[in-house]
RORO-698073 format. One record per residue (C-alpha): residue in one letter; x, y, z; residue number from 1. Coordinates in steps of 0.25 Angstrom, whole numbers, m for minus. Layout:
// residues N
> type,xx,yy,zz,seq
> A,X,Y,Z,NUM
...
***
This chain:
// residues 534
> type,xx,yy,zz,seq
> S,m19,m19,24,1
> V,m23,m5,19,2
> P,m27,4,30,3
> I,m41,10,28,4
> M,m42,25,30,5
> K,m50,29,43,6
> S,m56,43,45,7
> E,m60,50,58,8
> A,m70,61,58,9
> G,m64,74,62,10
> V,m72,86,68,11
> T,m83,90,58,12
> N,m84,104,53,13
> E,m69,106,56,14
> T,m67,114,44,15
> E,m76,125,39,16
> A,m87,118,31,17
> S,m90,123,17,18
> S,m104,124,11,19
> S,m114,113,11,20
> S,m112,111,m4,21
> S,m97,110,m4,22
> A,m97,100,8,23
> T,m106,90,0,24
> S,m102,92,m15,25
> A,m92,83,m22,26
> S,m77,83,m18,27
> S,m68,92,m26,28
> L,m57,83,m24,29
> T,m54,69,m30,30
> D,m48,59,m20,31
> E,m34,61,m26,32
> E,m35,76,m24,33
> L,m40,74,m10,34
> A,m29,64,m7,35
> S,m19,74,m12,36
> I,m24,84,m2,37
> L,m23,74,9,38
> Y,m9,69,5,39
> A,m3,83,5,40
> A,m9,86,19,41
> A,m3,73,24,42
> K,10,76,18,43
> A,10,89,25,44
> L,6,82,38,45
> V,m7,90,38,46
> T,m18,84,47,47
> R,m30,92,43,48
> V,m34,93,29,49
> N,m44,103,25,50
> L,m54,98,15,51
> A,m64,109,15,52
> G,m70,112,1,53
> Y,m66,99,m5,54
> N,m79,91,m2,55
> V,m71,79,2,56
> T,m80,68,7,57
> L,m76,59,19,58
> D,m75,47,9,59
> Q,m66,55,m1,60
> L,m57,59,11,61
> R,m56,44,15,62
> R,m51,41,0,63
> G,m42,53,0,64
> M,m35,48,13,65
> E,m34,34,8,66
> L,m27,39,m5,67
> I,m16,46,4,68
> F,m15,35,15,69
> W,m15,23,5,70
> Y,m7,29,m6,71
> K,3,39,0,72
> P,16,32,5,73
> D,21,45,11,74
> L,9,47,20,75
> F,14,36,29,76
> Y,11,44,41,77
> L,m4,46,38,78
> N,m14,39,47,79
> A,m25,31,41,80
> T,m35,38,49,81
> Y,m39,52,46,82
> G,m49,62,50,83
> Y,m59,72,44,84
> A,m68,83,47,85
> S,m81,83,39,86
> Y,m92,94,36,87
> E,m103,92,45,88
> G,m114,83,40,89
> T,m106,79,27,90
> N,m96,69,23,91
> I,m86,80,18,92
> A,m73,81,24,93
> A,m68,95,28,94
> L,m55,90,34,95
> A,m46,78,33,96
> I,m38,75,46,97
> L,m25,67,43,98
> N,m18,59,54,99
> Y,m4,55,54,100
> R,3,43,61,101
> M,15,52,64,102
> S,19,65,70,103
> N,24,76,60,104
> D,38,74,64,105
> E,37,59,63,106
> I,31,60,49,107
> K,42,69,44,108
> A,53,60,50,109
> A,46,48,44,110
> R,45,54,30,111
> V,60,55,30,112
> V,61,40,34,113
> F,51,37,23,114
> E,58,45,12,115
> N,72,39,16,116
> G,66,25,16,117
> L,60,26,2,118
> N,73,32,m3,119
> E,81,21,2,120
> I,73,11,m6,121
> V,72,19,m18,122
> A,88,21,m18,123
> Q,88,5,m20,124
> V,81,6,m33,125
> D,90,5,m45,126
> S,86,16,m55,127
> S,89,7,m67,128
> W,78,m3,m63,129
> S,65,m4,m70,130
> Q,52,0,m64,131
> M,49,m14,m61,132
> E,62,m16,m54,133
> K,60,m4,m45,134
> V,47,m9,m41,135
> L,52,m23,m39,136
> F,63,m17,m30,137
> V,53,m9,m21,138
> H,43,m20,m21,139
> N,54,m30,m16,140
> W,60,m20,m6,141
> I,47,m18,1,142
> V,43,m33,1,143
> V,57,m37,6,144
> N,59,m26,17,145
> C,45,m25,22,146
> E,34,m34,28,147
> Y,19,m34,29,148
> D,14,m29,42,149
> R,5,m39,48,150
> S,0,m30,59,151
> Y,m5,m21,48,152
> T,1,m8,54,153
> Y,10,m2,44,154
> A,3,3,31,155
> D,12,15,27,156
> A,24,16,18,157
> Y,33,21,30,158
> S,30,10,39,159
> V,34,m1,28,160
> L,46,7,24,161
> T,51,9,39,162
> L,46,m3,46,163
> R,46,m13,34,164
> K,32,m17,36,165
> G,18,m13,32,166
> V,5,m17,26,167
> C,1,m17,11,168
> Q,m1,m2,11,169
> G,13,1,17,170
> Y,19,m8,7,171
> S,12,m1,m5,172
> L,15,13,0,173
> L,29,10,2,174
> F,30,5,m12,175
> G,23,17,m17,176
> A,32,26,m10,177
> I,45,20,m16,178
> M,38,19,m30,179
> A,35,34,m29,180
> K,50,36,m26,181
> L,54,28,m38,182
> G,44,35,m47,183
> I,36,23,m50,184
> G,21,24,m51,185
> V,14,17,m39,186
> N,0,16,m34,187
> Y,m8,8,m24,188
> A,m19,m2,m25,189
> V,m28,m4,m13,190
> S,m38,m15,m10,191
> V,m48,m12,1,192
> E,m54,m26,m1,193
> K,m40,m32,2,194
> T,m35,m21,11,195
> H,m23,m21,3,196
> M,m14,m11,m5,197
> W,m3,m13,m15,198
> N,4,m5,m26,199
> A,2,m2,m41,200
> V,15,2,m47,201
> C,19,7,m61,202
> V,30,m1,m68,203
> D,33,3,m83,204
> G,20,11,m84,205
> K,11,0,m79,206
> W,4,m2,m66,207
> Y,5,m15,m58,208
> H,0,m20,m44,209
> L,11,m22,m34,210
> D,8,m28,m20,211
> L,20,m27,m11,212
> T,13,m33,1,213
> W,8,m46,m6,214
> D,22,m47,m12,215
> D,28,m47,2,216
> P,24,m62,6,217
> V,20,m65,20,218
> Y,20,m80,22,219
> I,9,m86,31,220
> S,9,m100,38,221
> G,m4,m102,46,222
> A,m15,m93,49,223
> S,m8,m87,62,224
> N,5,m84,54,225
> P,5,m69,52,226
> G,14,m71,40,227
> V,29,m70,37,228
> D,36,m60,28,229
> R,48,m67,23,230
> L,61,m59,22,231
> G,64,m55,7,232
> R,52,m63,2,233
> V,46,m56,m10,234
> S,34,m59,m19,235
> Y,31,m53,m33,236
> D,17,m59,m34,237
> Y,11,m45,m33,238
> F,22,m37,m41,239
> L,17,m29,m53,240
> L,3,m35,m56,241
> T,m9,m32,m64,242
> D,m23,m31,m59,243
> E,m26,m45,m63,244
> Q,m13,m51,m57,245
> I,m15,m44,m44,246
> T,m30,m48,m43,247
> D,m25,m62,m45,248
> Q,m17,m60,m33,249
> D,m29,m57,m24,250
> H,m29,m42,m25,251
> T,m43,m37,m27,252
> S,m51,m24,m26,253
> W,m40,m14,m26,254
> S,m40,1,m31,255
> C,m28,7,m38,256
> N,m26,20,m45,257
> V,m18,15,m57,258
> E,m22,5,m68,259
> I,m14,m8,m67,260
> S,m8,m13,m79,261
> T,m14,m26,m85,262
> E,m1,m30,m91,263
> E,6,m40,m82,264
> F,20,m36,m77,265
> T,29,m47,m82,266
> D,44,m42,m79,267
> R,45,m51,m67,268
> F,59,m57,m65,269
> F,56,m59,m51,270
> S,43,m67,m53,271
> D,49,m80,m47,272
> A,55,m73,m35,273
> K,51,m72,m20,274
> S,63,m65,m16,275
> D,68,m51,m17,276
> C,74,m46,m30,277
> V,87,m39,m28,278
> Y,95,m31,m38,279
> V,110,m31,m40,280
> D,118,m26,m52,281
> G,106,m26,m62,282
> K,100,m39,m58,283
> W,89,m44,m49,284
> Y,91,m56,m40,285
> F,80,m65,m34,286
> V,77,m79,m30,287
> D,68,m86,m40,288
> E,57,m93,m33,289
> S,56,m105,m42,290
> T,70,m108,m43,291
> R,74,m103,m29,292
> R,87,m97,m36,293
> L,93,m83,m36,294
> N,90,m76,m49,295
> C,95,m64,m56,296
> Y,87,m55,m65,297
> D,94,m45,m75,298
> S,85,m34,m78,299
> A,94,m29,m89,300
> T,92,m42,m97,301
> D,79,m47,m91,302
> I,86,m60,m88,303
> T,84,m68,m75,304
> T,95,m78,m71,305
> D,95,m89,m61,306
> L,108,m88,m53,307
> G,107,m103,m49,308
> L,108,m99,m34,309
> S,97,m106,m26,310
> S,90,m101,m14,311
> G,88,m116,m10,312
> T,76,m123,m4,313
> W,68,m119,8,314
> Y,64,m132,16,315
> V,52,m134,25,316
> W,57,m132,39,317
> G,61,m145,45,318
> S,60,m153,32,319
> S,72,m157,23,320
> S,63,m161,11,321
> R,51,m151,10,322
> Y,54,m137,5,323
> Y,47,m125,m1,324
> S,46,m122,m16,325
> T,49,m107,m14,326
> S,62,m100,m11,327
> Y,62,m91,1,328
> S,75,m84,m2,329
> G,78,m69,0,330
> V,86,m61,m9,331
> A,94,m49,m5,332
> K,107,m41,m10,333
> C,119,m34,m4,334
> D,131,m28,m10,335
> G,128,m33,m24,336
> K,126,m48,m19,337
> I,113,m56,m19,338
> Y,108,m63,m6,339
> Y,98,m74,m6,340
> S,93,m84,5,341
> T,92,m99,5,342
> Q,85,m107,16,343
> N,97,m107,25,344
> S,107,m96,20,345
> I,109,m83,12,346
> K,117,m83,0,347
> C,124,m71,m7,348
> Y,125,m71,m22,349
> D,136,m62,m28,350
> P,132,m58,m43,351
> A,147,m55,m46,352
> E,152,m69,m42,353
> G,139,m76,m46,354
> K,139,m85,m34,355
> A,132,m86,m20,356
> V,137,m89,m7,357
> T,130,m91,7,358
> V,132,m79,16,359
> V,122,m83,27,360
> T,119,m97,32,361
> A,107,m96,41,362
> D,104,m104,53,363
> T,92,m112,49,364
> S,90,m120,62,365
> D,77,m112,64,366
> G,72,m110,50,367
> Y,77,m106,36,368
> V,80,m93,29,369
> Y,66,m88,24,370
> G,69,m75,19,371
> M,80,m65,17,372
> R,82,m50,14,373
> S,91,m38,14,374
> K,90,m28,25,375
> G,100,m19,18,376
> N,114,m15,22,377
> G,119,m29,19,378
> V,110,m36,29,379
> L,101,m48,25,380
> E,90,m53,34,381
> Y,84,m67,33,382
> E,74,m75,41,383
> I,74,m89,47,384
> A,61,m97,47,385
> T,55,m111,46,386
> S,46,m107,34,387
> S,42,m96,25,388
> A,29,m93,33,389
> V,35,m94,47,390
> K,41,m82,55,391
> A,56,m81,55,392
> S,63,m87,67,393
> A,74,m77,64,394
> I,77,m65,55,395
> L,92,m64,53,396
> T,102,m54,46,397
> S,115,m56,39,398
> Y,124,m45,34,399
> V,130,m47,20,400
> G,134,m33,18,401
> G,148,m34,22,402
> L,158,m24,27,403
> D,166,m18,16,404
> L,176,m6,15,405
> V,173,5,4,406
> E,182,4,m8,407
> G,196,11,m6,408
> S,195,10,10,409
> S,207,12,17,410
> C,203,1,28,411
> G,203,m14,27,412
> L,193,m24,32,413
> S,195,m38,36,414
> D,193,m43,50,415
> Y,195,m28,54,416
> V,194,m15,48,417
> T,208,m11,45,418
> G,216,0,39,419
> V,209,10,49,420
> E,219,22,52,421
> S,220,28,66,422
> G,211,40,67,423
> T,200,34,57,424
> T,186,38,62,425
> V,173,30,62,426
> A,168,38,50,427
> G,181,36,42,428
> L,180,21,44,429
> T,165,19,41,430
> A,167,26,28,431
> Q,176,14,24,432
> F,165,4,23,433
> R,154,2,13,434
> Q,144,m2,23,435
> A,139,7,34,436
> V,147,3,47,437
> T,146,7,61,438
> V,159,8,70,439
> Y,159,4,85,440
> N,170,4,95,441
> S,174,m9,102,442
> H,164,m6,113,443
> G,152,m6,103,444
> D,150,9,103,445
> K,147,15,90,446
> L,158,25,85,447
> L,155,39,78,448
> G,160,43,65,449
> D,171,52,70,450
> E,177,43,81,451
> V,191,37,78,452
> L,192,22,76,453
> K,199,13,85,454
> T,204,m1,83,455
> G,193,m11,88,456
> D,181,m2,83,457
> R,171,m10,75,458
> V,165,m7,61,459
> C,151,m13,61,460
> V,140,m15,51,461
> V,128,m13,59,462
> I,114,m14,53,463
> D,101,m12,60,464
> G,109,m14,73,465
> V,115,m27,69,466
> T,131,m28,67,467
> Y,134,m36,55,468
> R,149,m33,54,469
> D,159,m29,65,470
> V,174,m26,61,471
> S,184,m20,70,472
> V,193,m9,66,473
> A,208,m9,67,474
> V,214,5,67,475
> E,228,5,62,476
> G,238,6,74,477
> D,227,7,84,478
> V,230,m5,92,479
> D,224,m1,105,480
> G,211,3,100,481
> T,211,18,104,482
> G,210,24,91,483
> T,224,30,90,484
> V,238,25,87,485
> N,246,27,100,486
> S,258,21,107,487
> L,250,9,113,488
> D,246,5,99,489
> Y,261,5,95,490
> V,265,m3,108,491
> K,254,m13,105,492
> T,258,m15,91,493
> K,272,m17,95,494
> L,268,m28,106,495
> Q,260,m35,95,496
> V,272,m36,86,497
> K,280,m42,97,498
> F,269,m51,104,499
> E,259,m53,92,500
> N,247,m56,101,501
> L,245,m43,108,502
> L,235,m38,98,503
> T,223,m45,92,504
> G,211,m43,83,505
> V,209,m29,78,506
> F,220,m23,86,507
> R,230,m32,80,508
> T,225,m27,66,509
> A,226,m13,71,510
> A,241,m15,74,511
> D,244,m22,60,512
> L,247,m9,54,513
> D,254,m14,41,514
> G,242,m24,39,515
> N,250,m37,37,516
> G,241,m45,47,517
> T,252,m45,58,518
> V,257,m35,68,519
> D,272,m34,66,520
> S,284,m25,67,521
> T,279,m16,55,522
> D,266,m14,63,523
> G,274,m9,75,524
> L,282,0,66,525
> C,269,6,60,526
> A,263,7,74,527
> R,275,16,78,528
> L,274,25,66,529
> R,259,27,68,530
> L,262,30,83,531
> K,272,41,78,532
> Q,262,46,68,533
> A,250,47,78,534
***
């Protein structure tokens, strides 16, 4: 899955030829020096690079282009095909012609997206973690959030970051870009024989192999099956290996610019895991593959504890007696709580309480839960399938992030948002919530920040176009839903006191000005006072 650089001859004698001797003598540049010149040109979006006087052979130009195309994550916009102009009758390049996959404006915009995306990942890395823990987190982030591109289309870091799919080169380059941000040494191993690429990473001063692509399992059942990338499934078989170890794992004939340690990396608390490892309050949580139970590793004490919480057994579809020996549980976190999946549910473990409860009961009429992961913002994604190697019949989401007010909020939250004063704006209300919320009117139109709230407006948690929470707003005294307190509000409140069944739902709550759960004479008096003050 490593693209091969392709060249196209440009116009010969495009640049002024030097003397015959200078066009045939040894190059004055090393491959790395040439790559630096080409890299600087690509960063500046130059298309024609003058190589006159350097005596760069066409073969050396190819090697220089490979160095920047294979090993520079920030050149995601560089095309694998380049051009050249050579001196007539020689194999000496006078000009390198760089091709880009985007326009200049598109490249500039994409650079911003790329940089912001990298920073979002780096922001999740705890500065107190060891180098191994930082590498582990990034390894798992890529494996959990990305899938191997079976169409072999996306080979750059930008595509993997934004589309969440790519081949081995894209996986490796994205990992390299994040490691560079973290100040951790990173390099690349390329096997032309295997058409494969992976990383070398420096942990505590020693270099090890790390193959993200092969640690992102694709399950295959039958020759015609293109393979299934199970949600949240992580392998650690290719995490921090020596030359000998990775050779034993069918990696051969690679080139790499760093010397790999001969000392095996043994600090592997996750060695029996096939789930993600998530970090909460100084501890890493994962499902142990051999016991199928949730485990907790304390990095301060170097002690792993079996929490005694089983992910259960995955039965062969259609059988009540045959089952798989492995666990297909996914692990995720949200608001300091740990979520893990079973064959037919998602459970939540609260470390503060030391117990787990079921938060999602899956419909297993068409299959079992084979994978689960966090999509961020409190959303869990899980898939239903009849086996580990069969395409999911459904991919579902569940929101576990809640809807909570900030500490010290003047509002209340139960069936409705209460305690909202007349004249409160949308921006004033959204600032009261811990989560990002969107406000709509009763007709479904999105409201802007400076608009005044009305009773019946709705506070919603909307993520990727899906509404997960929807709570109506009760503006105090605004019984008719106009956004102001007027004489009609007073009349309706008085009638409610007398007849009791005039107002219902959120409008009844808006009339309950003393907050005692009923609309009584006190509320009528309060409505009269508010009318006078309006």
